[in-house]
C-alpha positions in Angstrom: -135.3 -23.2 -81.8 -134.8 -19.8 -82.2 -132.1 -18.6 -79.8 -131.3 -15.6 -77.8 -128.7 -14.1 -80.6 -131.7 -14.2 -83.0 -133.9 -12.4 -80.5 -131.0 -9.6 -79.8 -130.5 -9.1 -83.4 -134.2 -8.7 -84.0 -134.6 -6.0 -81.1 -131.5 -4.1 -82.5 -132.9 -3.8 -85.9 -136.2 -2.7 -84.5 -134.1 0.0 -82.6 -132.1 1.1 -85.5 -135.2 1.3 -87.9 -136.8 3.6 -85.3 -133.5 5.8 -85.1 -133.4 6.1 -89.0 -136.6 6.8 -89.0 -136.4 9.4 -86.5 -132.7 10.9 -88.4 -134.7 10.9 -91.9 -138.0 12.5 -90.3 -136.2 15.1 -88.6 -134.0 15.7 -91.8 -137.2 16.0 -94.1 -139.1 18.6 -91.9 -136.4 20.0 -90.0 -135.8 23.0 -92.4 -140.1 23.8 -93.2 -140.7 23.5 -89.8 -137.9 25.9 -88.0 -138.3 28.2 -91.2 -141.9 28.4 -90.8 -141.5 28.8 -86.8 -138.8 31.3 -87.2 -140.8 33.1 -89.6 -143.8 33.1 -87.3 -141.5 34.2 -84.1 -140.1 37.7 -86.3 -143.7 38.6 -87.5 -145.0 38.6 -83.6 -142.0 40.3 -82.4 -142.4 42.8 -85.5 -146.3 43.1 -84.5 -145.4 43.6 -80.8 -143.1 46.6 -81.5 -145.4 48.3 -83.7 -148.3 47.6 -80.9 -145.6 49.6 -78.5 -145.1 52.1 -81.0 -148.6 52.6 -81.6 -149.6 52.8 -77.7 -146.6 55.2 -77.1 -147.7 57.4 -79.9 -151.6 57.3 -78.4 -150.1 57.9 -75.1 -148.3 61.2 -76.2 -151.5 62.1 -78.2 -153.6 61.6 -75.0 -151.1 64.0 -72.7 -150.6 66.7 -75.5 -154.6 67.0 -75.4 -154.5 66.9 -71.5 -151.7 70.1 -71.4 -153.8 71.7 -74.2 -157.1 71.4 -72.5 -155.4 72.4 -68.9 -153.5 75.2 -70.6 -157.0 77.0 -72.0 -158.8 76.3 -69.2 -158.4 79.0 -67.1 -159.6 81.2 -70.0 -162.7 78.8 -70.7 -163.8 79.0 -67.1 -162.6 82.6 -66.0 -165.3 84.0 -63.8 -168.2 81.1 -64.3 -168.1 80.4 -60.4 -167.7 83.9 -59.1 -169.0 84.5 -55.8 -169.7 80.6 -55.2 -168.4 78.4 -52.6 -167.8 74.5 -53.3 -167.5 71.3 -51.3 -165.4 68.5 -52.6 -166.4 64.9 -51.3 -163.8 62.4 -51.9 -163.9 58.8 -50.8 -161.3 56.1 -50.2 -161.2 55.0 -53.6 -160.8 58.4 -55.0 -157.5 59.0 -56.7 -155.5 62.2 -54.6 -154.7 64.0 -58.3 -158.4 64.5 -58.9 -158.6 66.9 -56.1 -155.1 68.3 -56.9 -155.9 68.9 -60.7 -159.4 70.4 -60.1 -158.8 72.8 -57.2 -156.4 75.5 -59.3 -159.5 75.7 -62.2 -162.2 76.0 -59.2 -159.8 79.2 -58.4 -159.4 80.5 -61.7 -163.4 80.3 -62.3 -163.7 82.3 -59.1 -164.8 79.9 -56.5 -164.2 79.5 -52.8 -163.4 75.7 -51.5 -164.9 75.5 -48.3 -163.7 72.2 -47.5 -163.0 68.4 -48.4 -165.4 65.9 -46.9 -163.8 62.6 -46.7 -166.5 59.5 -46.5 -165.5 56.8 -44.7 -166.3 53.1 -45.0 -168.2 52.7 -42.0 -171.1 55.0 -43.3 -172.0 52.2 -45.6 -171.1 49.3 -43.1 -174.3 47.2 -42.2 -172.8 46.8 -38.9 -172.9 50.0 -38.3 -176.5 50.9 -39.0 -177.6 51.3 -35.2 -174.7 53.8 -34.7 -175.8 55.9 -37.2 -179.5 56.1 -36.8 -178.9 57.0 -32.6 -176.1 59.7 -34.0 -178.6 61.1 -36.5 -181.4 61.2 -33.8 -179.0 62.6 -31.4 -177.5 65.7 -33.4 -180.4 66.5 -35.8 -180.5 70.1 -36.5 -183.8 72.4 -35.5 -186.0 72.7 -38.9 -184.3 69.9 -40.6 -187.0 66.8 -41.8 -185.4 63.6 -42.1 -186.6 61.1 -44.3 -188.5 57.9 -44.0 -185.5 55.7 -45.5 -182.4 54.0 -44.5 -179.8 55.2 -41.9 -177.4 56.2 -44.6 -180.1 58.3 -46.5 -181.1 60.2 -43.5 -177.5 60.6 -42.2 -176.7 62.3 -45.9 -179.4 64.6 -45.7 -178.2 65.7 -42.2 -174.6 66.3 -43.5 -176.2 68.0 -46.6 -177.9 70.4 -44.1 -174.8 71.0 -42.1 -172.4 71.6 -45.3 -174.6 73.2 -47.7 -176.9 75.6 -48.5 -178.8 77.3 -51.9 -177.5 80.9 -52.9 -180.1 82.8 -50.0 -177.9 81.3 -47.1 -175.9 83.9 -45.1 -172.0 82.1 -46.2 -171.3 80.7 -42.6 -174.0 78.5 -41.9 -176.5 79.1 -44.1 -180.0 77.6 -43.4 -179.1 76.2 -39.7 -177.6 77.4 -36.9 -173.7 77.9 -37.2 -173.1 76.1 -33.7 -176.2 73.2 -34.8 -173.7 72.8 -38.1 -170.6 72.2 -36.7 -172.0 69.5 -34.2 -173.3 67.5 -36.7 -170.0 67.3 -38.5 -168.1 66.9 -35.3 -170.2 64.1 -34.3 -169.7 62.2 -37.4 -166.1 62.7 -37.5 -165.9 61.5 -33.6 -167.8 58.4 -34.9 -165.3 57.6 -37.9 -168.4 58.0 -40.3 -166.8 60.9 -42.2 -163.4 63.3 -42.1 -163.8 67.0 -43.0 -160.9 69.2 -43.4 -161.1 72.9 -44.4 -158.6 75.9 -44.2 -161.4 78.1 -43.1 -161.4 78.9 -39.6 -165.5 78.7 -38.9 -167.5 76.4 -40.9 -168.7 77.8 -44.0 -171.5 76.0 -46.2 -170.8 75.4 -49.8 -173.3 76.2 -52.7 -172.2 73.9 -55.2 -170.8 70.1 -54.2 -168.5 68.1 -56.5 -168.3 64.3 -55.5 -165.2 63.1 -56.7 -165.0 58.9 -56.8 -162.7 56.1 -57.9 -162.9 53.9 -61.0 -165.4 51.0 -61.4 -164.8 48.4 -58.5 -162.9 44.9 -60.1 -164.8 42.2 -60.6 -163.8 39.0 -58.2 -162.6 36.1 -59.5 -165.4 33.8 -58.1 -168.3 35.8 -59.6 -166.9 37.7 -62.1 -168.8 40.6 -60.5 -167.9 43.5 -58.1 -167.7 43.0 -54.5 -170.9 43.9 -52.8 -169.2 46.2 -50.3 -167.7 48.1 -52.8 -171.0 48.5 -54.4 -172.7 49.8 -51.3 -170.0 52.1 -50.5 -170.7 53.6 -53.6 -174.4 53.8 -53.4 -173.9 55.5 -50.0 -171.6 58.4 -51.9 -174.9 58.7 -54.5 -177.3 59.0 -51.2 -175.0 62.0 -50.3 -175.4 63.4 -53.8 -179.2 63.2 -53.5 -179.0 64.9 -50.4 -176.9 67.7 -51.4 -178.9 68.5 -54.7 -182.0 69.0 -52.3 -180.2 71.8 -50.3 -177.0 73.2 -52.9 -177.5 74.9 -56.1 -175.7 72.3 -58.1 -173.5 68.8 -57.8 -171.4 67.0 -60.1 -170.1 63.6 -59.8 -167.3 62.7 -61.3 -164.7 59.9 -61.7 -161.8 59.0 -63.7 -161.9 57.4 -67.0 -164.0 54.0 -66.3 -166.1 55.2 -63.9 -168.8 55.6 -66.3 -168.7 51.6 -66.5 -172.1 50.3 -65.3 -170.8 49.5 -61.8 -168.8 52.6 -61.5 -169.9 55.5 -59.9 -170.9 57.9 -62.4 -172.3 54.9 -64.0 -174.6 54.0 -61.2 -175.5 57.7 -61.4 -176.4 57.6 -64.9 -178.5 54.1 -64.3 -180.7 56.4 -61.9 -183.3 58.3 -63.9 -183.7 60.1 -60.9 -180.6 61.2 -60.0 -179.4 61.7 -63.4 -181.9 64.0 -64.4 -180.6 66.4 -61.5 -177.2 65.6 -60.9 -174.5 66.2 -63.8 -171.8 63.4 -64.2 -167.9 63.6 -65.6 -166.6 60.4 -66.2 -163.2 61.0 -67.3 -162.1 63.9 -64.5 -158.4 62.2 -65.2 -158.1 63.8 -68.3 -158.0 67.8 -68.9 -160.8 67.7 -70.7 -162.8 66.1 -67.7 -161.6 68.7 -65.5 -163.0 71.5 -67.5 -165.9 69.8 -68.0 -166.5 69.5 -64.3 -166.5 73.1 -63.8 -168.4 74.1 -66.6 -170.9 71.4 -65.4 -171.2 73.3 -62.1 -171.5 76.4 -64.0 -174.2 74.6 -66.0 -176.2 73.9 -63.0 -176.5 77.3 -61.8 -178.3 78.0 -65.0 -180.5 75.1 -64.3 -179.3 72.4 -66.6 -178.2 69.1 -66.0 -175.6 66.8 -67.9 -173.4 63.5 -68.7 -170.3 64.5 -69.8 -167.1 62.3 -70.9 -166.4 59.4 -73.1 -168.0 56.5 -71.4 -171.7 55.2 -71.8 -174.3 57.3 -71.1 -172.2 60.7 -72.0 -173.6 63.2 -74.7 -170.0 64.8 -75.0 -166.8 65.8 -73.6 -168.2 69.8 -72.4 -171.4 71.5 -72.4 -172.6 72.1 -76.0 -173.0 75.9 -74.8 -170.7 78.0 -72.6 -172.3 78.7 -68.9 -173.2 82.3 -68.5 -170.5 84.1 -65.7 
């Protein structure tokens, strides 16, 4: 019979063989494998540093381009909007620096900014439909025909009538009574649908409008598509742009880089042939050349032309091809 010591010796022999195999295998592979891994890590580290250097260089070039564009911008736009009045429209997603960069250039172009209209999320909220409908009916100015559209579209027409006018307007309340214009704006503010701020003592209607939006909405984790409420907000802003176009002499919709993407404000504008043929768009308003494009596009609208500018899909170039007449 095989005794216990034989089993013990056999088990020890097996484990010794495994240990020897591991040692021998490690010794044989340790050098080549480790050398290969070290080489890969070294190459990846060098690639990372090269990419970081390239990114820094590109950022510097973009900044230099912006600085150059803003440096020569006053000369490029000087007097092109002389005597015009401009209304700024912003949304909760609009980066604050877009308006800050644009205001000095509008002044260089000779334009007066009549105020800033901030569109609130409630304007596109389906739960506010009845409130908006009742409000629109309550303060509709005399002589303003409201469309048979959604409450948002009807509200947009009413706001456009109160805040904008063609060049033939008087400059204070324009085509409607000054008191009615102020009543419309005040009613929409009290309902928290919009906010309006102005340095003017009295309400003055604008002849031109710049709508400043934000970047394209982020995709959701579940559907890889933007939230419907974000798209609803953008559609409400575009309804305002359409309404302003019917009343004012020109409208430009602009946003930061990325706003020209499919679900961005400028991208949605360009997808709508009826809008894109009437309202100009700029998809890189966060760049120096984009700020110049906004002002030149306003001047181009005064000449009866429309264009899509920037670097995104649907743009024809960074700037209008011909300088607008001043």
